[in-house]
Backbone bond lengths (Angstrom), bond angles and torsions (degrees), N, CA, C in turn:
res aa  C-N    CA-C-N  psi(-1)  N-CA   C-N-CA  omega(-1)  CA-C   N-CA-C  phi
1 M - - - 1.452 - - 1.563 106.55 -
2 D 1.313 114.11 148.08 1.432 120.99 -179.22 1.574 110.21 -80.29
3 P 1.369 117.95 151.27 1.450 117.71 179.44 1.543 113.77 -56.60
4 L 1.298 117.71 -31.60 1.489 118.80 177.94 1.475 110.41 -64.42
5 H 1.333 119.62 -39.01 1.443 121.31 -178.06 1.557 109.36 -72.18
6 H 1.365 116.04 -40.72 1.456 119.08 173.97 1.514 110.69 -55.32
7 S 1.322 115.76 -44.27 1.451 121.89 -178.27 1.506 113.58 -65.55
8 K 1.312 118.03 -36.71 1.442 122.02 174.34 1.514 110.37 -66.77
9 S 1.293 117.93 -35.95 1.478 122.75 175.28 1.518 108.25 -63.86
10 S 1.305 118.31 -44.91 1.476 121.62 179.98 1.508 111.65 -60.68
11 V 1.349 116.73 -39.30 1.476 122.40 177.26 1.511 109.33 -60.65
12 K 1.288 119.37 -43.57 1.473 123.03 -179.71 1.517 109.23 -63.90
13 K 1.335 116.63 -40.60 1.453 120.77 -173.50 1.562 113.32 -80.79
14 Y 1.349 116.42 -37.63 1.460 119.28 -170.74 1.535 113.61 -122.72
15 G 1.301 119.68 -7.66 1.452 120.27 -176.04 1.490 112.57 90.95
16 G 1.362 116.58 -173.32 1.432 122.55 179.47 1.521 110.10 83.02
17 T 1.356 116.66 -154.47 1.433 120.55 -179.98 1.508 109.18 -129.68
18 V 1.296 118.07 171.33 1.457 122.86 -179.78 1.519 109.89 -59.47
19 E 1.292 121.25 -35.89 1.491 123.86 -178.19 1.530 109.72 -61.72
20 D 1.294 118.85 -30.05 1.518 123.04 179.46 1.508 110.97 -62.40
21 Y 1.321 118.68 -32.87 1.399 123.49 -171.02 1.553 118.66 -108.08
22 L 1.321 113.38 -18.39 1.469 118.37 -177.31 1.522 117.45 -52.81
23 P 1.351 116.79 -43.06 1.473 116.38 179.72 1.496 114.59 -58.40
24 I 1.328 118.44 -35.69 1.442 121.92 179.81 1.521 109.92 -71.57
25 H 1.271 116.30 -49.02 1.479 119.23 -176.45 1.552 110.45 -70.11
26 H 1.287 121.19 -28.46 1.460 122.14 172.85 1.547 108.82 -69.94
27 W 1.333 117.16 -38.60 1.458 119.85 179.34 1.554 110.72 -58.27
28 F 1.344 116.67 -43.57 1.423 120.21 -177.68 1.535 110.44 -64.30
29 D 1.308 119.19 -36.09 1.432 123.54 -174.60 1.492 114.97 -98.51
30 D 1.358 116.13 5.98 1.467 119.08 -178.52 1.501 115.36 -59.90
31 S 1.274 119.12 -27.04 1.460 123.29 178.25 1.496 111.81 -67.56
32 K 1.287 120.90 -15.57 1.489 122.67 171.80 1.518 112.71 -57.43
33 R 1.312 115.53 -28.93 1.467 118.57 -176.84 1.489 108.49 -63.54
34 G 1.305 118.19 -34.44 1.485 119.52 -179.05 1.514 113.43 -89.38
35 F 1.338 119.64 -23.40 1.420 122.01 -178.22 1.487 110.25 -161.59
36 A 1.282 119.74 95.24 1.443 124.38 -173.50 1.528 110.69 -82.77
37 F 1.329 117.32 61.39 1.413 124.79 176.54 1.533 106.21 -133.80
38 I 1.309 115.49 160.11 1.496 120.27 -172.76 1.491 113.82 -53.83
39 T 1.316 117.08 -32.94 1.489 119.88 -179.99 1.512 113.76 -67.30
40 H 1.320 117.50 -10.40 1.509 117.01 172.21 1.491 110.38 -55.70
41 R 1.317 118.49 -28.50 1.494 123.02 -177.43 1.521 111.08 -61.46
42 S 1.322 116.95 -25.47 1.515 120.00 -177.15 1.517 109.96 -62.18
43 M 1.348 117.99 -16.44 1.509 119.09 -178.00 1.507 110.66 -74.45
44 R 1.365 119.72 -38.70 1.498 119.76 -170.87 1.515 112.91 -137.57
45 H 1.304 118.38 -15.69 1.503 122.68 -173.55 1.491 110.27 -84.61
46 H 1.364 116.67 69.35 1.441 123.27 177.66 1.521 110.82 -164.12
47 S 1.297 115.50 171.20 1.435 118.75 -175.85 1.512 115.83 -56.28
48 E 1.284 115.90 -35.97 1.452 121.31 176.92 1.511 110.19 -68.50
49 G 1.331 118.77 -34.56 1.456 123.52 176.20 1.504 111.10 -64.97
50 I 1.301 118.97 -30.80 1.471 120.51 176.48 1.497 107.40 -65.01
51 G 1.283 121.34 -40.69 1.451 123.69 178.53 1.542 110.45 -65.84
52 W 1.290 117.70 -40.13 1.491 122.09 177.29 1.490 110.87 -64.89
53 C 1.316 115.90 -35.60 1.464 120.23 179.66 1.541 110.00 -65.84
54 I 1.345 116.35 -43.92 1.428 124.34 177.14 1.523 108.09 -61.08
55 D 1.322 118.94 -44.18 1.457 123.26 177.92 1.541 110.56 -57.58
56 T 1.327 114.22 -39.40 1.486 119.68 -174.61 1.609 111.14 -77.51
57 F 1.336 115.16 -42.33 1.433 119.19 -169.03 1.557 113.47 -107.40
58 G 1.298 115.69 -9.91 1.491 120.58 -176.73 1.501 110.65 91.09
59 K 1.322 117.51 173.20 1.442 120.51 -175.44 1.482 114.34 -73.91
60 Y 1.336 118.00 -21.46 1.462 121.56 179.88 1.520 110.70 -141.63
61 I 1.315 116.12 151.14 1.446 118.62 165.37 1.529 105.22 -108.68
62 T 1.333 114.95 153.66 1.401 118.99 176.34 1.496 108.54 -112.49
63 L 1.367 114.35 122.16 1.452 117.82 -178.80 1.542 109.64 -64.26
64 S 1.318 111.14 131.76 1.478 118.39 -175.81 1.490 113.32 -117.09
65 H 1.326 116.73 4.04 1.456 119.99 -177.63 1.514 108.90 -133.00
66 G 1.280 117.72 151.84 1.470 120.07 174.00 1.499 116.16 80.72
67 K 1.320 114.43 -165.36 1.469 123.14 -171.87 1.559 110.27 -68.90
68 Q 1.301 116.46 -29.20 1.470 119.25 -174.25 1.574 112.95 -95.46
69 D 1.326 115.80 23.62 1.429 121.93 -179.22 1.572 109.73 -44.86
70 G 1.293 115.91 126.08 1.518 119.77 -178.97 1.501 115.65 94.22
71 K 1.330 118.46 -16.47 1.504 121.73 179.07 1.498 108.14 -66.23
72 Q 1.370 116.32 139.24 1.467 121.97 177.80 1.485 109.41 -99.30
73 I 1.322 116.33 135.99 1.415 123.29 175.81 1.524 110.62 -122.71
74 P 1.325 119.89 125.48 1.464 120.46 178.11 1.561 113.45 -59.59
75 V 1.292 114.07 127.46 1.472 120.40 177.12 1.500 108.80 -57.79
76 R 1.286 119.85 -36.01 1.515 122.00 -179.55 1.587 109.64 -56.51
77 F 1.332 116.52 -40.68 1.460 121.71 -177.02 1.557 108.96 -64.42
78 I 1.281 114.79 -44.68 1.532 120.68 178.98 1.528 111.41 -65.58
79 A 1.305 115.82 -40.26 1.458 119.96 -179.62 1.520 110.81 -69.37
80 E 1.296 116.23 -43.24 1.482 120.64 177.30 1.551 110.34 -60.91
81 Q 1.283 116.12 -44.41 1.489 123.30 179.04 1.551 108.06 -56.78
82 H 1.281 117.67 -50.00 1.464 122.18 -178.82 1.548 110.41 -56.23
83 I 1.287 116.52 -49.89 1.428 120.34 -174.96 1.522 111.08 -68.01
84 L 1.320 114.61 -41.87 1.493 118.59 -179.99 1.561 109.89 -64.87
85 E 1.290 119.07 -37.67 1.431 120.48 178.67 1.549 111.53 -65.81
86 D 1.331 116.07 -35.14 1.467 120.64 -179.59 1.534 113.37 -84.36
87 C 1.290 117.17 -36.65 1.493 120.98 -168.33 1.527 113.58 -113.03
88 G 1.338 115.15 -22.42 1.472 116.61 -179.70 1.550 110.25 90.68
89 R 1.257 117.26 -16.10 1.446 125.19 -179.38 1.541 109.72 -158.26
90 I 1.341 116.78 173.88 1.444 117.41 176.19 1.510 107.69 -108.09
91 P 1.326 116.31 101.61 1.479 120.73 177.84 1.510 111.23 -75.64
92 T 1.295 116.68 167.94 1.486 122.63 171.18 1.494 107.11 -96.32
93 M 1.327 119.76 166.62 1.426 124.71 173.07 1.570 110.53 -55.68
94 K 1.324 113.69 -41.59 1.459 120.05 -179.76 1.556 110.81 -59.25
95 D 1.383 116.12 -41.39 1.443 120.24 178.55 1.572 111.09 -54.39
96 W 1.322 116.71 -39.15 1.473 121.39 178.26 1.494 110.85 -72.21
97 L 1.297 115.13 -55.12 1.480 121.58 -167.48 1.555 112.54 -68.51
98 Q 1.310 115.54 -33.44 1.462 115.97 -178.64 1.491 115.30 -66.56
99 H 1.298 116.17 -12.75 1.468 120.60 -178.84 1.586 113.90 -103.63
100 M 1.337 112.38 2.70 1.430 117.01 176.86 1.538 112.20 -95.71
101 Q 1.298 115.84 134.76 1.467 121.37 -176.88 1.563 110.26 -90.73
102 P 1.318 117.12 119.95 1.425 119.78 -178.41 1.597 110.45 -66.36
103 A 1.263 118.47 139.10 1.420 123.24 173.05 1.518 109.96 -86.01
104 D 1.311 117.65 159.88 1.449 120.84 -177.44 1.536 112.36 -58.18
105 W 1.356 116.90 -38.59 1.428 119.02 -178.80 1.539 113.97 -61.40
106 M 1.371 115.15 -23.39 1.460 117.92 179.76 1.540 113.04 -73.17
107 R 1.295 117.75 -16.04 1.412 124.84 -179.28 1.560 114.27 -96.33
108 K 1.285 116.75 -4.81 1.454 121.58 -177.54 1.532 110.81 -73.02
109 V 1.327 115.21 137.74 1.395 120.40 176.30 1.546 107.42 -108.72
110 G 1.279 115.35 126.60 1.438 119.94 -178.94 1.489 112.68 -74.35
111 K 1.379 118.55 157.85 1.435 122.54 173.97 1.487 109.42 -88.83
112 I 1.273 115.76 140.94 1.451 123.67 178.77 1.513 107.19 -95.64
113 N 1.317 115.64 127.08 1.468 120.27 178.04 1.504 110.37 -82.33
114 T 1.296 117.73 112.48 1.452 123.11 -176.13 1.510 110.42 -98.18
115 K 1.345 118.64 -4.92 1.467 121.78 -179.33 1.522 109.30 -88.78
116 D 1.313 116.72 127.58 1.441 120.66 176.48 1.523 113.17 -110.24
C-alpha cells in the first residue's frame, strides 16, 4: 500500500488530515527507493521497526490540521497500523531475516592491510 493510502486510513481511524501522518508512512516505505520489491519491508516492517519509528518521531504526534488540532496520537498506534495493513501481522526482524538466503559474497572476509 502507498503511504498516501496508509495516511488516509490513519485519518479514518484517528482523525486529523493526511499531512499529519504522511511522514511516518513515508518513513516505513522509504526503503522502496533502493529496492521496490516486497522484501524492502524487511528493513522496517517489524516490531523492532516500531521502536525505531518511535525513536525517530517521538512517542506521540500532535495533530495540527483539521478539527482535532492539538490531539495527540501515539506513534506506536500509527506504526502498528502500517505494518498490519501491509503484512497482516507484526513480525519480528528475525521472522524476516531467517527466511533470507545468504549469498556467497556475504560470507567473505576481507584482508586487513597491515603494511603502512
